[in-house]
N, C-alpha and C positions, 0 to 999 in steps of 0.2 A: 694832720692831712687823712690820715689814710682812713679813719673814724669817719671826719665830713665826705669821704669816698666812698662811701661803704652808705652813709645816709641817699646818697646820691643815684646809687644804686638798685637801691629797695623798692625801687615803683617795677620796677624792671624784674626784682624776684621773684615780688608774691604773681605777678604775674603769669612769668612763668608759671609758677606753682599750683596756681590756680588753673590754667592751661592740660600742666601733667593731671593732675586731677579729676580734668574731668574726658578727659580721651583714659585714663584710667579707671572713671563714670562707665563710660559706653562701654567699654572692653568687658563690664558684667552687666551693664542690663539686663535685667530680669524678666524684662520686656519682649528684648531683642529674640526673634524669631530666623533658625540656620532654612538656605532654601534645602529647599523641598526635592528630594530624586524618587522619580513613577515609580513602579514596580516596574520593570516591561522586560522581555527571556530575547531570544533568536530562536531561527528558525529557518534551516538549510534542509532542499532535497535538493535533485538529482531525474530528471524525464528522459523518458524512454521513450519509443513508439511498440504499443501495446504487439503490433503486430511483425514487427523484425526485429525488436531489439537495440535498434538503431538512440541511438543518444540526440535531443532533440532540443539547437540554439536557437536559438529567441521567441521560447515562450514564452504569453506572459504570466507572470507568476504577480497576482493583487488576493487583502486584504478584502471580506467582503463588507462592503457599506465602508470602507475606507480611501483611504486617500494614496496608501501607500502599497506600489506595485517598481518590480519591474523584469527584466526580461534574466529569459537562464543565457545562461554562456554558452565555447562552442562544446565542450564535454555535458552540458542538456546541464547545470546545478544555479545555484539561485540561495544567499541568503538571507533570507528578512530579517531588519534588525529591529528591533525597540517595540515588539506585541506584546498590546497592552497585557497582562497575565489573566488568567481563566480561562472561559472557552473562546477560541477561534475560527472562523471559517479562511482555509487558503483558497485562492481559484486561481486554477491554469489555466490556459485557453490557448492556442493558434490555429491558423485560418487549417479550415481539410479535415481538423480532428472536436471528437466531441468534447465539452469542456467537463472537465475533474473536480471535485474539491475535497480538499482535508480538512478532518475537523481536528482541533492541538485542545492539549487544557494546560495550558500552563503556570509553569510560575514562578517567581520571580530572582531574577539571576539567571534562568533554565538557559542552556544555550541547548536545543534541543537537535541532533543531526540524523541523516541517514532514512532519511523516508524516501522511495522510493514510490514515485508514481509513474503512472504508466495510458499514454493515450491514447483513444484508441479511434483509429482511421475513419472519417464517416464512409460511406456507401451511396452517389443517390439511383433511389431505388426506381424514384417518376417524378414528375410535373404534370402537375393537376390546374382548373380555371377556376379563381379562388371562387366567381360567379357559378361558374356548373358545378364545385367540386370533382368527384373523382376518387375514382383506387385507386393506391399504390401500391405497390409488390416486392416486395427485395428479393434479388436472385437469386436463383438455390437457395431458401429461406421461407419458415411457415409467415417469416415479417411480414405484416402487413395494414398498412391503418384507410382505409378508407373516410373522406367527405366530405361535407357536406355542402350544398349552395349553402354559399352567403355567408355564411357559419368560421373565413378567417378576417383578422387586419395586424395593419403593422404595427409595432413596439411604440414603434415612438412615433404614429397618430400620422400618420403620411396615407395616401392610398399606397393603396398596396400597384406595382405596374410588372406588366405583364406577366408570367403565368407562373404556383410554385414550382420549386422546387421542395422534395420532400425526401430526406439523405435519412437513413438509422444506422448507429452505433449495438451493435450486441455485446451486450455486455452477457460473458460466459461462467456463469453464476456459482458452477458446478466443478471447472477446473481455476479460474482464479477470484474466489469471491471478495477478496483482498483489492478490486479492481472496481468495489460499489464507487460510484459517491461518500464522505460522508461519514457518517459514523450511523451503522448499520440498522437501525433502531427507531424504534422510535415514541414517544411518550405517552404513560400513561400514567392521569394523575400526578403531572408533573414529576414524574418518575419514569426515569428511562427505562426500556420496557424493548430488547433485542429483537429481531427479525430474521426468520431465514427464510431466503429467496429461495424462487421456480422459474423463473425468469424473469429477466430483466432485460430494457432497452432504451435509447433515445437518440427520440424521431425530433429532430430539425430543419425547422419553417424556412425556408427566405425568397421573398423572388427576385426578381426577373437581378436587380442593382445590388443582390444581396444582400438586402434587408433585413431582418429579422423578424417572422411571421409567428403569429400564435393564433386559436380561439378565443373566440367571442366569448363573455359572459355568458353563461349560463347555454352557452354552444353545445354540442358532447362529437366527437367522434369518433366510430370505433377503431377497434382494435385488434389484432391479435399476436399474442409475445411468445415466442419460442418455448419446450419446455428444455431449463435446461440446472436440475441439478442432481444431488446426491442420496437424496430424500425417496418417501415411497409421494407422490404425486396427489392432493386431495382435488375432487372431481370439484370444485369448486370453490375459492381462493378470494377475499377484496384486493380492490389495489391502489395503491399508496406510488406518490410521488415523491421526487424529493424535493423541499425545502432549505436554499442556498443559506440562506438570512440564518436559521436558526441549526443545519447542521442535522438536522434528522428529515429521516421519513416521515407523510402524512398520510393518511388516509382520501382517497378520492372519494369522498362522499359517501355515501351506501350502493358504491357502485362494487363490481360483485363481478366476477370474469370467472366459466368454466371451461373445462378442460376440456379437450375434444380431439381429433386425429381424422388425417387428411388422410386420400386414395391409398400414400403411398406409408402410411402409417405412422407419422411423423406427427408430436405432437401439440400440439400448443395451446395457451388458452388464450380465450375471445370475452371481449365485453365491448365496454365505451370506455372511454373519458373525457374528463371536462378539463387535461393539460395541456396533450400530444407536449411534452419533455421533454422527464427522463422519468420513467414509468416502470413500476417492480410490483412483478404477483407475491408476494410474501404474509408471513401470517407471524404473531408472536409468539412466543412459546414460552412455557415453564422451565424456568432454572432454578440452579440449583450449584451454591461455592463449592470450592478450587480453592483449597490452601494451599499456599507454597513457601519458597524460595530461592534468591537470586543468587549468588558468589563465586569470585574466582577462584583459581585454580589452589589456591593456597586457602579455601572459604570464610574468606574475609566475605562479611554481607555487601549487596550490593545497592544502596540509595537510589530511589528516586531516575529510579527504571523502567521502560515501557515489557510490560510484560504479552501478549496476542494467544490466546486460547482462539484455538478455528473448529471447526466441526471437519470432522473426519468422514463422516457417515452424515452430515446433513452441510448446508450450505449456509454460516451464518459464522458469525468471528464478536472478540470483544474484546476491546485494549482496552490496557490495567495500568498502576502504577507501580511498582515496591512503595514500603512506606522506609523511615529512618533504620529502620532494623532488617529492609531484602527482602523484606513479608511481604509477601499479596492477597487479594480473594478477589476471583474472577471469575463471573457465569457463564452456566453450559450451560448446557438445553437438557433438560433431565430424562437419561439414563439411553448413552449417548458414552459416542467417540470422539476422543477430541486429541487435539494436538498442541506441545504447548509448547512460546521459551519464550527467551528474554532477547531483548537489546538496548545496551547503553550507546548514546549516537551511532556510531559508525559500529561495534561490535555486536558481535550475535552470539548467542550463548546453544547449549545443541539442546535439538527438539525433545521429546517427550510425548509417550503418547498415552496418551489414556483414559480408564474408561469410567465412566460417569454414570451414579447407580439416580433412587431420588434423593437422596440426602444426601447432607452435606460432605466433600471425602478431601483426600492432603497427601497431597505428595511423598511418596517414602524420600527423595532427596532432592535437596536444593540445586537450579540448574547451574551447568556452570558457563561462566564466560570466561573464558582463556585469554590470557598474553597479549596485551597489543600487538603484537611484533604476529602473532602463530596463530592469528585467531582469519577463519576460512574458517568461509559452507556454501554448498551449495542445494542448492534446492531445482528439483525436476518438476515441471506436471506437464500435462497433457489431453489430451481430448476422452469420450466416452469409450474408441477403437485406438488402436487397440487394447485387451483388457489389460495385459503386461505392459510395462517395458521398464526395464531394471534399471539398475547406476551403477556405476564400476569408476572404482579410483586407483587407479597401479602407481605406489609409492618405489623410489630408487633404489629400494632394498632387496624387490622384487612380490613384496606383498601389496595380495591383493583385497579387499576389498568390498559384497555386494550382499545380494542374501545367501549365496552360499556362507560367506564367510564372515559376520557382522563388523569384527574386527572390534573395536577396544580405546575410549578418550583417553582414560589417565594412562594407559599402559599398552607398549609397543603393540600397533603402528602406530597409536597416540593418532587413528582415524576410524570411525562410527558410522555404519548406516542404520541413523538413530531414525527413518520411519522407511520400516518393507511397505511399496502397495499393489496389490495385482488384481484387484478388482475396478480400473482406471480412475483415468483427473489426476492419479499421482494425490497429495507430493510425497515422493521419495526423498530423503535430505540427507545430507552427509557432512558430518563435522569435525575439523582436523584442527588438535589440538596440541602439537609441537609437533613443529619440523625435520625434514633428513635434508640433508642433501645432495643436492642432484631434481631430478625431472619426475616430477607427479603428472599422472597424464588421463582427463576425466576422457570413458565415454557411456551411452543408452546401448540397453541389446534389447528389440524386435522376442521380449521371451513369449509372443504368443503366436510370431509367424504369421502374424494374418499381414494383409496388402493393401487393402479395400474397407478403411485409409491405411497405411505403411506410420512412418514416424512424421516420414513427411506433411501427411495431410491431416495427421488428425487435428492437430499439429503440437509437436512437441517444444519446451522454453524449459533453455536453463541456467536457471538466477546465478550467476559467483561474487559474491562478496567480501572483500579481501580490506585490510585494511591499507588499501589504494584507492576502497569506493566496490561503484555495483560494474556488474560488465550483463547483461544476459545475446546467450548464445539460442542459436535458430535455425535451423537448414532454410539455406536460399533457392538451395533446387533439389528439383525429383530424377536431376538426371544420372544415374547410374544412381541411386536408391538399391538399398541392400536392409540388413535385418540391421547391420551393424553402421554408430557416428560416431566418430570423433568430434565433442566440442573444444576442447582447449588443450592445452598442459602449461601448465606453470614452473619454472624454475626459480629452487632457490641456489642462494647464494653463504656464505659462510658466516656472515652476519646477518643471514632471517631475513635481506633485503628478495624481494620477491620477483619477475617480471610474468606474463603471461601472452598465452603463445595461443590465440583465435587458431584454430586448428582447422573444423568445416569441411569433416570431410565424410564421405563413403567408404567403406571399410567392407572387405571381401567375407573379413574373417577376426576371431576374436586379436586385439591383437596382444603383444610380447612385451616385456622389458628383462634387459640383461640387467644383472644385481649387481650393486654392488655395495663393497662395507657400508652397516652404520654410519652416519656419524649428523650428531645435529648440530642444528646451527644454532651460533650464538651471538647473540646485539652487543 
């Protein structure tokens, strides 16, 4: 009976066995393909007003020629996800400001953060009739645009409504060359060629409805770009314009600008433009490579971090990345002085001043990226006048770091004045690497002692970078202006938590601190 039952069940057993074999064969099918993961990365940035230092919310952040778009939050922050690897151009826009562009070169799974974007407010110069044209000047500046009759059209192809408003945004390449849109470079034979800028501006044209207006093809407008540069200005210079699709600067045909001076001694470049958008008086320069490395305070090398090389005696810069060994090569102008620092997301290294010759050179020591919980840098910039504005940092134990005592990064007081400047613009950079419990106080001193302009009118800008993000400080009023201005204080708790308190005060004299016993915080 049992054998009979077995044979009755045999067809079912065979069917189940064949099913299991089929499943097993399917699991091991060599032709079956796994889901393809598209390589991508993310970028986090924070947007500020270039004039006030205030964070800008509801600024639109997008990828040029892509559908990706979002707005900044109340702190001016935004994070773009799933960006294609390779080169991308990020556009940041807000009504009332000139558009800004950031060029990034990403690798798979990279989480790039700590990018600081400063939007420059647009200033209305005047308006012209699209039919008759006219001349528009920016008040208190040599910036000018001369528009020929019947040379304009709306970008959307619709008829121009009313007069055309002409607004300007000047890019002070001498004080802050990092505010240049995109990569400050052009392409020569498909190779990146860095540029030195001698002045740049944005010209924004809109009709009475706010619609964007531009030059008709093959039309020219005469322009004047105020001279703003660290280097010796050439008598003539090519005109470039920014191409947001490529993220590079392109030469405007054979257009050439000439250096001129007005009756008040103000210098500017004059010539003709075929674009009337983002225009730049600059030239390519001969480069050489600076080699170096980036490490943490224990000596461990940092891979895939950004390195920024910025001219101190020329208005140009290069951004590159460290390799898997934490090493880098950065292109610099031959026979120049440069400033070099590293950035791994929101963390910033010390800044090194380096003299570049005609041949390749190497930094003596690695740039140092300090412990995340104690990573603080302060960057001061200002205008052409006064010549010398000094950075000062008071520590809880009474240590006072300035040009008199420039401190030390890897020993007490673990505060270093990395860069001192006495010939206009800055930057001056202070780096902290190990924090004491108590209060730090940062202030600036108008060492030149001149007041036309002074600290307020220069104007100065103080950029504070901590583990909690970036803050920008600038005086909001010249009422009671003196030769000393307090920017902020930092309170450090025993667990290394920090609290930043903006002070923004004019001081009658140099502040002091009541020293306390040295005690370093511990995370």
